[in-house]
C-alpha positions in Angstrom: 86.9 49.4 36.5 82.9 49.0 35.9 81.2 47.5 33.0 80.1 49.6 30.2 76.7 49.1 28.8 75.0 50.9 25.8 71.3 50.5 24.9 70.4 51.4 21.4 66.9 52.5 21.1 65.3 53.5 17.4 63.4 56.3 17.7 59.7 55.9 16.1 60.9 53.0 14.5 58.3 52.0 12.2 57.5 55.4 11.3 61.2 56.4 10.4 61.7 53.0 8.5 58.7 54.8 6.1 60.5 57.9 5.8 64.1 56.1 4.8 62.5 54.2 2.4 60.8 57.2 1.1 63.0 60.3 1.9 60.3 62.8 0.5 58.3 61.9 3.7 60.9 63.7 6.1 59.3 66.6 7.9 55.9 66.0 7.3 53.8 64.4 9.8 53.5 60.6 9.4 51.8 57.4 10.9 51.6 54.3 10.2 48.3 52.9 10.6 45.6 50.4 8.5 43.6 51.3 5.6 43.2 55.2 5.2 39.9 54.7 3.9 38.6 52.8 6.8 36.9 55.0 9.9 37.6 52.7 12.7 41.5 52.5 11.7 44.1 53.1 14.4 47.3 54.8 14.4 50.1 52.0 15.1 53.0 54.5 14.7 53.7 58.2 14.6 56.8 60.0 13.8 57.9 62.9 16.0 56.0 65.7 14.0 52.9 63.9 14.3 53.9 63.1 18.1 53.8 66.9 18.4 50.6 67.5 17.1 48.9 65.5 19.8 48.9 62.1 17.4 49.8 58.8 19.5 49.8 55.0 18.9 46.2 53.7 19.0 44.2 56.8 18.5 41.5 56.1 15.7 42.6 57.1 12.6 39.6 59.5 11.8 40.6 61.5 15.2 44.4 61.8 14.0 43.3 63.4 10.6 40.9 66.0 12.4 44.1 67.1 14.1 46.3 67.1 10.9 44.3 67.2 7.8 47.7 67.0 5.8 49.0 63.9 8.1 50.6 61.1 5.7 49.3 57.7 6.4 50.9 54.4 5.7 49.8 50.8 5.6 52.3 48.4 8.0 55.2 47.1 5.5 56.4 44.6 7.8 59.2 43.1 5.5 60.5 46.8 5.1 60.7 47.0 8.7 62.4 43.5 9.7 65.0 44.5 6.4 65.9 47.7 8.1 66.1 46.2 11.4 68.8 43.7 10.1 70.8 46.2 8.9 70.8 48.2 12.2 72.2 45.1 14.1 75.1 44.6 11.4 76.1 47.9 11.7 76.2 47.6 15.6 77.7 44.1 15.1 80.9 45.8 13.4 81.4 48.1 16.9 81.3 45.0 19.5 80.5 41.2 18.9 78.7 41.4 22.7 75.6 42.4 20.8 72.2 41.5 22.3 69.4 42.1 20.2 66.5 42.8 22.5 63.5 43.2 20.1 63.0 44.6 16.5 64.1 48.4 17.1 66.5 47.9 20.3 69.4 46.1 21.5 72.1 46.0 23.9 75.9 46.8 23.6 79.0 45.6 25.8 81.9 47.8 25.2 83.5 47.4 28.2 86.9 46.4 26.3 86.7 49.6 24.0 88.7 51.7 27.0 90.6 53.3 24.6 87.5 55.4 23.0 85.4 57.5 25.3 82.1 56.3 25.9 80.3 59.3 24.5 82.5 59.3 21.5 81.6 56.2 20.7 77.8 56.8 21.0 78.2 59.8 18.7 79.6 57.8 15.7 77.2 55.1 16.1 74.2 57.9 16.4 75.6 59.2 13.0 76.3 56.1 11.6 73.1 54.8 11.8 71.7 58.2 10.8 73.8 58.9 8.0 74.0 55.1 6.2 70.8 53.7 7.2 68.5 56.7 7.8 67.8 55.5 11.7 67.6 57.9 14.0 68.4 56.7 17.4 68.7 57.4 21.5 71.2 56.1 23.1 71.6 55.0 27.0 74.9 54.7 28.4 75.4 52.7 31.9 76.7 50.0 34.2 74.5 47.5 33.6 71.2 47.0 31.0 68.1 48.2 33.5 70.4 51.9 33.9 71.1 51.8 30.1 67.6 51.1 29.1 66.1 53.5 31.8 68.8 56.1 30.3 68.1 55.7 26.2 64.5 56.5 27.5 65.3 60.2 29.1 66.3 62.2 25.5 64.3 61.5 22.3 64.9 61.3 19.5 68.5 61.1 19.1 69.4 61.6 22.6 72.7 60.1 24.3 72.1 60.2 28.1 74.6 58.7 30.8 72.9 57.4 33.9 75.5 56.0 36.8 74.4 54.4 40.2 75.2 57.2 41.8 72.6 58.8 40.2 69.5 56.2 41.1 68.1 58.0 44.1 67.9 62.0 42.7 67.1 60.9 38.6 65.4 57.5 39.1 63.6 57.4 42.5 61.1 60.4 41.8 59.8 58.7 38.6 56.5 56.9 39.0 56.5 52.7 39.1 54.6 53.0 35.6 57.6 54.6 34.3 60.5 51.6 35.0 61.5 49.1 32.5 60.2 46.0 33.3 57.0 47.2 35.1 53.9 46.9 32.9 49.8 47.9 33.5 49.0 45.2 35.9 52.4 45.2 37.7 51.7 48.8 38.1 48.3 47.7 39.7 49.9 45.0 42.7 52.3 47.7 43.3 49.8 50.5 43.8 47.8 48.1 45.7 50.7 47.9 48.4 51.4 51.4 48.7 53.8 51.6 46.0 53.7 54.8 43.8 57.1 55.6 42.8 60.5 53.9 41.8 61.8 55.1 45.1 59.2 53.6 46.8 59.9 50.4 45.3 63.3 50.6 46.1 62.7 50.5 50.1 59.8 48.3 49.9 59.6 45.3 52.1 61.6 42.2 49.9 59.1 39.7 51.6 55.8 41.2 50.9 57.5 41.8 47.1 57.6 38.6 46.4 54.3 37.3 48.5 52.9 39.7 45.7 54.9 39.3 42.9 57.1 36.0 43.3 61.0 36.3 42.7 60.3 39.0 40.0 59.6 41.4 42.8 63.3 40.7 44.1 64.2 41.6 41.0 62.0 44.4 40.4 63.7 45.8 43.5 67.6 45.3 42.9 66.7 47.0 39.4 65.0 50.1 41.4 68.4 49.8 43.5 70.5 50.2 40.3 71.4 46.9 40.7 71.5 44.5 37.5 74.0 41.6 37.1 72.7 40.2 33.8 75.5 40.0 31.2 74.9 41.4 27.4 74.3 37.8 25.9 74.5 37.9 22.1 72.7 34.4 22.1 69.7 35.4 24.1 68.4 37.0 20.9 69.5 34.6 18.3 68.2 30.9 20.4 64.4 31.7 19.4 64.7 32.6 15.6 62.5 29.6 14.8 60.4 26.7 16.5 59.1 23.9 14.7 58.2 20.2 15.6 57.9 16.9 13.1 56.7 13.7 12.8 57.9 10.5 11.3 54.8 8.6 10.5 54.4 5.1 11.7 53.5 4.2 7.6 53.5 5.6 4.8 50.4 7.9 4.2 48.5 9.1 1.2 45.1 10.1 2.6 45.1 13.8 2.9 42.1 13.6 5.8 45.1 12.0 7.9 47.8 14.4 7.0 45.8 17.5 7.6 45.2 15.8 10.9 49.0 15.4 11.8 49.2 19.1 10.9 46.9 20.3 13.2 48.4 18.1 16.1 52.1 19.5 14.7 50.0 23.4 15.1 48.7 23.0 18.3 52.3 21.9 19.4 54.3 25.3 17.7 51.7 26.9 18.7 51.7 26.2 22.5 55.6 26.4 22.6 55.4 30.2 20.6 53.1 31.0 23.6 55.1 29.8 26.2 58.2 31.8 24.7 55.5 35.0 23.9 57.0 35.3 20.2 55.1 35.1 16.7 55.9 34.6 13.6 55.0 35.9 10.1 56.5 32.9 8.1 55.3 29.1 8.3 57.4 26.1 6.7 56.2 22.7 6.1 58.7 19.7 5.5 57.3 16.9 3.5 59.3 13.6 3.4 58.4 11.4 0.9 58.5 7.2 1.0 61.8 7.3 -1.0 63.3 9.8 1.5 62.9 12.9 -0.8 62.5 15.8 1.3 61.0 19.4 0.3 60.7 22.5 2.4 58.4 25.1 1.0 57.6 28.5 2.8 55.0 31.6 2.9 55.1 34.7 4.4 51.9 36.2 5.4 51.1 40.1 6.2 50.3 39.5 9.9 52.3 38.1 12.6 50.4 35.0 13.8 50.5 33.1 17.1 47.4 30.9 17.5 47.3 27.1 16.2 44.5 27.4 14.0 46.2 30.2 12.3 49.4 27.9 11.8 47.2 25.0 10.9 45.2 26.6 8.1 48.8 28.0 6.6 50.4 24.6 6.8 47.1 23.0 5.2 47.4 25.6 2.5 51.4 24.8 1.9 50.6 20.7 1.9 47.9 21.2 -0.9 49.8 23.4 -2.9 52.7 21.5 -2.9 52.1 17.7 -2.0 52.5 15.9 -5.2 50.4 13.0 -4.3 53.2 10.4 -3.6 53.1 8.5 -0.1 54.6 11.0 2.9 56.4 9.5 5.6 57.3 12.7 7.8 55.7 15.7 8.1 57.1 19.3 9.9 56.2 22.6 10.9 58.5 25.6 11.0 57.5 29.3 12.3 60.8 30.9 10.8 61.7 34.1 12.1 60.2 34.2 15.4 60.2 37.3 17.5 58.7 38.8 20.4 54.7 39.4 20.2 54.9 42.9 21.5 56.6 43.6 17.9 53.8 42.6 16.2 52.2 45.0 13.7 48.8 44.3 12.6 46.1 45.8 10.1 43.5 46.3 12.5 40.9 48.6 13.4 39.0 49.0 16.7 36.0 46.4 16.1 38.8 43.8 15.1 40.7 44.3 17.9 38.0 43.7 20.2 36.8 40.5 18.4 40.8 39.3 18.5 40.6 39.8 22.3 37.6 37.3 22.6 38.8 34.7 20.0 42.1 34.7 22.4 40.1 34.4 25.7 38.1 31.2 24.0 41.5 29.8 22.7 43.2 29.9 26.4 39.8 28.4 27.6 39.8 25.9 25.0 43.4 25.0 25.9 43.1 24.9 29.3 40.2 22.3 29.2 42.8 20.0 26.7 45.3 20.3 28.6 42.8 19.2 31.8 40.8 16.5 30.1 43.1 15.6 27.2 43.5 17.0 23.6 40.7 14.9 22.3 38.5 16.9 24.9 37.3 19.6 22.5 36.9 18.7 19.3 35.9 20.5 15.7 32.3 19.7 14.5 33.6 18.1 11.2 36.2 15.9 13.3 33.0 14.2 15.3 31.3 14.0 12.4 34.1 11.8 10.3 34.5 9.9 13.6 30.8 9.2 13.9 30.9 8.2 10.2 33.7 5.6 10.5 31.9 3.7 13.5 28.8 3.5 11.6 30.7 1.7 8.5 
């Protein structure tokens, strides 16, 4: 007997959350976007009624409103989306303990041991339960492995239930373009296309050595997936192990100088930011830990509107918490933790097109700075203020 894996995918999740929070929005075209007064705002999410009118993610808001003058615009409410996501996964946990959270709006469920219930009946029960209790529509893919279950859940939306068996792969998946395949992003698709691989069927039959030369070990995995093979298990710990990323340091002596404490916070922020990038996660909450000379320890946290990952943002938020909550007593330990981290692709920001361009430039700059620091040392590039302070100390 093979495995029975469900992939549960919440439909138009952010827009569905807005409808669940405000039922009067149901049956109306709704988008989640930036400030509706801002001409350059863009659509971050759209419900299916809005999609039917030709509105899509990243469309300029002015263009969306031109297509649909009655369009209802909601600003991103990240805390609401996280809370509803938690409710969804709590209900899925009741179905099977073998639940792996893949992102804020999707997860895998291994129901192999529930042989007494037909998979289709179980899927219908899950779908109906989530719609009635949390007011969130979901599509469910049923397959013998995670890859096929993921592909199946994409085939019918909203409120779809699709079964995809391994024997269906040649007829169902192989004619599709590689761009539609789970695990193939834009850059990977271009590399595959350059190799003459246009469809999933082409990938399934491609030369494995050539794939490895172009994509490394990932090329072999993609070929397996294209042939309907995926040995990964549903691992509940996979989605839980990255809930927080932090770093702390016990100081060699008790410190009372704010300037020194801020320098230490900057080092900690750079360490936390680097690890977040390695794991490709972001967070919206910074926690600061302070241990005083008498070993009294306090933790203070704050959640910001926009998810962050850059060391400079982490430092700025931690510095804010230090200045607000430090009582002036000598400190012997400092720590920074990014709480409730999640996949970067889930991040929702209230950005207009101009800010997207600016952020892209900033990200490129920080990548260059990080490369230089890694090659020449942490002090290779410093802020002007730090250099002025250092020069002043030398003169004294």
